[in-house]
C-alpha positions as CSV (number, residue, x, y, z in Angstrom):
1,M,151.0,126.2,-113.2
2,K,152.9,124.4,-110.5
3,K,150.0,124.9,-108.1
4,S,147.5,123.5,-110.6
5,L,149.7,120.5,-111.3
6,L,150.1,119.8,-107.6
7,L,146.3,120.0,-107.1
8,F,145.8,117.7,-110.0
9,V,148.3,115.1,-108.6
10,L,146.7,115.4,-105.1
11,S,143.3,114.8,-106.6
12,I,144.5,111.7,-108.4
13,C,146.1,110.4,-105.2
14,T,142.9,111.1,-103.2
15,F,140.8,109.3,-105.8
16,A,143.2,106.3,-105.6
17,V,142.8,106.2,-101.8
18,K,139.0,106.5,-102.0
19,A,138.5,104.0,-104.9
20,Q,139.4,100.8,-103.0
21,V,139.2,99.0,-99.7
22,P,142.5,99.1,-97.9
23,A,144.6,96.0,-98.7
24,G,144.0,93.2,-96.2
25,Y,141.2,95.0,-94.4
26,Y,138.9,91.9,-94.3
27,N,141.6,89.2,-94.3
28,S,140.8,88.0,-90.8
29,A,137.2,87.3,-91.9
30,Q,138.1,84.9,-94.6
31,G,136.6,81.4,-94.2
32,L,134.0,82.5,-91.6
33,S,130.3,82.5,-91.9
34,G,127.2,83.1,-89.8
35,Y,127.5,85.0,-86.6
36,A,131.2,84.1,-86.3
37,L,131.7,86.2,-89.4
38,K,129.6,89.1,-87.9
39,S,131.7,89.0,-84.8
40,E,134.9,89.2,-86.7
41,L,133.6,92.0,-88.9
42,S,132.6,93.8,-85.6
43,T,136.2,93.6,-84.5
44,I,137.5,94.8,-87.8
45,I,135.2,97.9,-88.0
46,T,135.6,98.7,-84.3
47,N,139.4,98.8,-84.5
48,G,140.3,102.1,-86.1
49,H,137.0,103.8,-85.4
50,T,137.8,107.2,-84.0
51,A,134.6,109.0,-82.9
52,Q,134.3,112.5,-84.2
53,S,132.2,115.3,-82.8
54,Y,128.6,115.8,-83.7
55,G,129.5,119.2,-85.2
56,D,132.1,117.6,-87.4
57,L,129.4,115.9,-89.3
58,W,128.4,119.2,-90.9
59,D,131.8,119.5,-92.5
60,A,131.9,115.8,-93.5
61,Y,128.8,116.2,-95.6
62,Y,130.7,118.5,-97.9
63,T,132.3,115.4,-99.4
64,S,130.1,112.5,-98.2
65,D,126.6,113.5,-99.3
66,I,126.9,115.7,-102.4
67,D,124.6,114.9,-105.4
68,D,127.1,113.8,-108.0
69,Y,124.7,111.0,-109.2
70,Y,121.3,112.4,-110.2
71,E,121.2,116.2,-110.9
72,N,125.0,116.3,-110.4
73,D,124.6,119.9,-109.2
74,G,126.7,120.0,-106.0
75,T,123.7,120.2,-103.7
76,I,123.0,118.0,-100.7
77,L,121.8,114.5,-101.6
78,D,118.8,114.0,-99.4
79,I,117.1,110.6,-99.6
80,Y,113.8,112.2,-98.5
81,S,113.6,114.8,-101.4
82,E,115.7,113.2,-104.1
83,N,113.7,112.4,-107.3
84,P,115.8,109.8,-109.1
85,T,114.0,110.1,-112.4
86,N,113.1,113.7,-112.6
87,S,113.8,117.2,-111.1
88,D,113.9,117.3,-107.4
89,P,111.1,119.2,-105.7
90,Y,113.7,121.4,-103.9
91,N,117.4,121.4,-103.2
92,F,119.6,122.3,-100.2
93,T,122.8,124.3,-100.5
94,L,125.7,123.2,-98.3
95,G,126.1,125.2,-95.2
96,S,123.6,128.0,-95.8
97,D,120.6,125.6,-95.6
98,Q,121.6,123.9,-92.4
99,C,118.9,123.8,-89.7
100,G,118.2,126.0,-87.7
101,N,114.5,126.1,-87.5
102,Y,112.3,124.6,-90.2
103,N,108.9,125.7,-91.3
104,G,107.5,122.9,-93.5
105,E,109.2,120.7,-96.0
106,G,112.1,122.2,-98.0
107,S,113.1,124.7,-95.3
108,C,116.5,123.2,-94.4
109,Y,118.5,120.0,-93.8
110,N,119.7,118.6,-90.5
111,R,121.4,115.4,-89.2
112,E,119.1,112.3,-89.1
113,H,120.0,109.2,-87.2
114,L,118.6,106.5,-89.6
115,F,119.0,104.2,-86.6
116,P,117.1,106.5,-84.1
117,K,119.3,107.9,-81.3
118,S,116.6,107.2,-78.7
119,W,117.1,103.5,-79.4
120,F,120.6,103.7,-78.0
121,D,119.8,106.4,-75.4
122,D,121.9,109.1,-77.2
123,Q,125.1,107.3,-76.2
124,Y,128.5,107.6,-77.9
125,P,130.0,106.7,-80.3
126,M,126.7,105.8,-81.9
127,Y,125.5,109.4,-81.6
128,T,128.2,110.7,-84.1
129,D,128.7,107.6,-86.3
130,I,128.4,108.9,-89.8
131,H,127.6,105.5,-91.3
132,H,124.0,106.0,-90.1
133,I,123.7,109.8,-89.8
134,Y,122.5,111.3,-93.1
135,P,121.7,114.9,-94.0
136,T,118.0,115.0,-94.5
137,D,115.1,117.5,-94.7
138,G,114.6,118.7,-91.2
139,Y,110.8,118.7,-91.4
140,V,110.7,115.1,-92.9
141,N,113.1,114.0,-90.2
142,G,110.7,115.4,-87.7
143,Q,107.8,113.5,-89.3
144,R,109.9,110.3,-89.1
145,G,110.8,110.7,-85.4
146,N,111.9,107.4,-84.0
147,F,109.4,105.2,-85.9
148,P,110.9,102.1,-87.4
149,F,111.2,101.7,-91.1
150,G,108.6,99.5,-92.8
151,E,106.3,99.3,-95.8
152,V,103.3,101.7,-95.6
153,G,99.7,100.8,-96.5
154,N,97.5,103.8,-96.0
155,A,99.8,106.8,-95.7
156,S,99.0,109.4,-93.1
157,W,101.7,111.6,-94.5
158,T,103.8,111.6,-97.8
159,S,106.8,113.8,-98.6
160,Q,107.3,115.5,-102.0
161,N,109.5,112.6,-103.3
162,G,107.1,109.8,-102.1
163,T,108.6,108.9,-98.7
164,K,105.6,107.8,-96.6
165,K,104.5,107.4,-93.0
166,G,101.6,105.1,-92.1
167,N,100.6,101.6,-91.0
168,N,103.0,98.8,-91.7
169,I,101.7,96.2,-94.2
170,Y,105.0,94.3,-94.7
171,S,103.9,90.7,-95.4
172,Y,105.3,88.4,-92.8
173,P,103.7,86.2,-90.1
174,N,102.9,88.3,-86.9
175,A,104.6,91.4,-88.4
176,Y,104.2,94.7,-86.6
177,N,101.2,96.6,-88.0
178,G,101.6,100.0,-86.4
179,T,103.2,103.2,-87.7
180,V,106.3,103.0,-89.8
181,F,108.3,105.1,-92.2
182,E,109.0,104.0,-95.8
183,P,111.8,105.6,-98.0
184,I,111.5,105.4,-101.7
185,D,112.7,102.2,-103.4
186,E,115.9,103.9,-104.6
187,F,117.3,104.1,-101.1
188,K,115.8,101.0,-99.4
189,G,119.0,99.0,-99.9
190,D,121.0,101.9,-98.4
191,V,118.9,101.9,-95.3
192,A,119.1,98.1,-95.0
193,R,122.9,98.1,-95.2
194,V,123.0,100.9,-92.5
195,Y,121.1,98.6,-90.2
196,F,123.3,95.6,-90.9
197,Y,126.3,97.8,-90.1
198,M,124.8,98.9,-86.8
199,A,124.0,95.3,-85.8
200,T,127.6,94.5,-86.5
201,R,129.6,97.5,-85.3
202,Y,127.7,97.6,-81.9
203,E,127.3,93.9,-81.5
204,S,128.6,94.0,-77.9
205,Q,126.0,96.6,-76.9
206,I,122.9,96.2,-79.0
207,D,121.1,93.5,-77.0
208,N,120.3,96.1,-74.3
209,W,118.8,98.6,-76.7
210,D,115.4,97.0,-77.3
211,S,113.9,98.6,-74.2
212,N,115.3,102.1,-74.6
213,S,112.3,103.6,-76.4
214,T,108.7,102.8,-77.2
215,N,109.7,101.9,-80.8
216,S,113.1,100.2,-80.4
217,D,111.6,96.8,-79.4
218,I,109.5,96.8,-82.6
219,A,112.6,96.2,-84.6
220,L,115.1,94.8,-82.1
221,N,114.8,91.4,-80.6
222,G,117.1,91.8,-77.6
223,T,120.0,89.7,-78.9
224,T,123.6,90.3,-80.1
225,T,123.3,87.7,-82.8
226,Q,120.2,88.0,-85.0
227,V,119.6,91.5,-83.5
228,Y,116.4,92.2,-85.4
229,E,112.9,90.8,-85.1
230,D,112.1,88.2,-87.7
231,W,109.8,90.4,-89.7
232,F,112.2,93.3,-89.7
233,L,115.2,91.2,-90.6
234,D,113.2,89.6,-93.4
235,M,112.3,93.1,-94.8
236,L,115.9,94.3,-94.5
237,L,117.1,91.2,-96.5
238,Q,114.4,92.0,-99.1
239,W,115.5,95.6,-99.4
240,H,119.1,94.7,-99.6
241,N,118.6,92.3,-102.5
242,A,116.1,94.5,-104.4
243,D,118.3,97.6,-104.3
244,P,122.0,96.7,-104.8
245,V,124.9,98.8,-103.7
246,S,125.2,102.0,-105.7
247,Q,128.2,104.2,-106.6
248,K,126.7,106.8,-104.2
249,E,127.1,104.2,-101.3
250,I,130.6,103.2,-102.3
251,D,131.7,106.8,-102.4
252,R,130.0,107.6,-99.1
253,N,131.6,104.6,-97.5
254,N,135.1,105.8,-98.6
255,E,134.4,109.2,-97.2
256,A,133.2,107.7,-93.9
257,Y,136.5,105.8,-93.7
258,I,138.4,109.0,-94.2
259,F,136.2,110.8,-91.6
260,Q,136.2,108.2,-88.8
261,G,138.5,105.3,-89.8
262,N,136.1,102.4,-90.3
263,R,134.0,101.0,-93.1
264,N,130.6,99.4,-93.7
265,P,131.5,95.8,-94.7
266,Y,128.1,95.2,-96.3
267,I,128.8,97.9,-98.9
268,D,132.3,96.6,-99.6
269,N,131.1,93.0,-99.7
270,P,127.3,92.8,-100.2
271,Q,127.4,88.9,-100.1
272,Y,128.3,89.2,-96.3
273,V,124.6,89.9,-95.6
274,A,123.5,86.4,-96.7
275,E,126.7,84.8,-95.3
276,V,126.0,86.3,-91.8
277,W,122.2,86.0,-91.4
278,T,121.0,83.2,-93.7
279,P,123.1,80.3,-92.1
280,N,121.9,81.2,-88.6
281,L,118.2,81.3,-89.2
282,S,118.0,77.6,-88.3
283,T,120.4,77.6,-85.3
284,E,121.3,80.4,-82.9
285,D,118.6,82.7,-81.5
286,L,115.7,80.4,-82.5
287,N,113.8,77.9,-80.4
288,T,114.4,74.8,-82.5
289,L,111.2,73.3,-83.9
290,T,111.2,69.6,-84.7
291,Y,109.6,68.9,-88.1
292,S,110.3,66.8,-91.2
293,I,109.9,67.4,-94.9
294,Y,108.9,64.6,-97.3
295,P,109.7,63.9,-100.1
296,N,112.9,65.9,-100.1
297,P,114.1,66.3,-102.9
298,S,110.7,67.3,-104.2
299,Q,109.3,68.0,-107.6
300,G,107.2,70.8,-106.3
301,R,104.8,69.1,-103.9
302,F,105.9,68.1,-100.4
303,N,104.6,67.7,-96.9
304,I,105.7,69.3,-93.6
305,S,105.1,67.1,-90.7
306,L,105.0,68.4,-87.1
307,P,104.7,66.0,-84.1
308,S,101.8,68.0,-82.7
309,K,100.0,68.5,-86.0
310,A,99.6,72.1,-85.0
311,E,99.0,75.1,-87.3
312,F,102.2,76.5,-88.7
313,S,103.6,79.2,-91.1
314,Y,106.3,78.6,-93.6
315,A,108.6,80.7,-95.8
316,I,110.9,79.7,-98.6
317,Y,114.1,81.6,-99.3
318,D,116.8,81.3,-101.9
319,L,120.4,81.1,-100.8
320,N,120.9,84.9,-101.0
321,G,118.2,85.3,-98.3
322,R,115.5,86.5,-100.7
323,L,112.0,85.6,-99.6
324,L,110.2,83.7,-102.4
325,Q,107.0,82.3,-100.9
326,Q,105.3,82.4,-97.5
327,K,101.9,81.3,-96.1
328,E,100.0,80.4,-93.0
329,K,99.1,76.7,-93.2
330,S,96.9,74.3,-91.3
331,T,97.4,71.3,-93.6
332,S,100.7,69.6,-94.2
333,Q,100.8,69.5,-98.0
334,I,102.7,72.3,-99.7
335,S,102.6,73.1,-103.4
336,V,105.5,75.2,-104.6
337,E,105.0,77.2,-107.8
338,N,107.4,78.8,-110.2
339,L,110.6,77.7,-108.4
340,A,113.4,76.4,-110.6
341,S,115.3,73.3,-109.7
342,G,117.8,73.9,-107.0
343,L,118.5,74.3,-103.3
344,Y,116.3,76.5,-101.0
345,L,115.8,77.2,-97.3
346,L,112.5,76.3,-95.8
347,R,111.6,78.1,-92.6
348,V,108.8,76.7,-90.5
349,S,107.3,78.4,-87.4
350,S,104.7,77.0,-85.0
351,A,103.8,77.8,-81.3
352,G,106.6,80.2,-80.9
353,K,109.3,77.9,-82.2
354,T,111.1,78.1,-85.5
355,A,113.7,76.2,-87.5
356,I,115.0,76.1,-91.1
357,K,116.0,73.2,-93.2
358,K,117.3,72.7,-96.7
359,L,114.7,72.0,-99.4
360,V,115.7,70.6,-102.7
361,I,113.5,71.1,-105.8
362,E,114.2,68.8,-108.7
């Protein structure tokens, strides 16, 4: 009886530790925005990060990646085989189904670097950072390789839960159109927040990673600030907004903190995503484009005027970074449809230069 009572008390205490962000963890980030906020978050999540061994990840998955949310059956929660609305096509048992060798889908699970390890040249501590290393089907992981994430048009391969590999059709001016890997919608926000974490935790190193592999420069733009190519960042923002933080992510973030001593700030504070990236789209890392908007405020029709009268593309975002409308244009008059009165961000690109200005719809 005493042993049972002690275990119960310990479980309650453990839950209390897991259930909240440590007091004051983000205090130094208060009042900051843009890349200054990202830099401070980088300092916060770098301090206290104790790199564990690659082998330790197997043990960490016993608490970080258990399916307590869908089937609730104690098996591995694999984003490449989980069926959120029905029975999974197969399940993996902790420990006994570790890879090993695989022979087709459903054979075993291994450790996937969602941010491919070849992109950072297999260096530490990235190599063992649990925030981006998920247990996934070994065969599906092999299908993914080091392809960037994207949105697939014609799938050349599809997993049993609908994860796809094929050509990228993400709609954005000059977006990459080669091979990408697309998780199901249920986990797109999870992936996006992993990538925002990596851009922040490794801010001081990541500008050198775009040339490390044949696929890294597709997503990385070679800077420590914006970090990602315009199309890829736009997609991550879309995925983040469309798939909000889940209880599964919150619990995994808490387990990661126990495992290696740091947190993903974009799970704890999802609004940081817009606060970091949206304010900077018009300043740092972009060649400033000179243009004017008139009338502004507008009642739904306005003109974009460029000195050279060149062709341009534009995109309209809300203040949370969600893309609402985008087009390639050769004429200056813009007609905005189905936008409520309010403040928006207008991004205009022409001849390799870009800038964003505020747009008011009355």
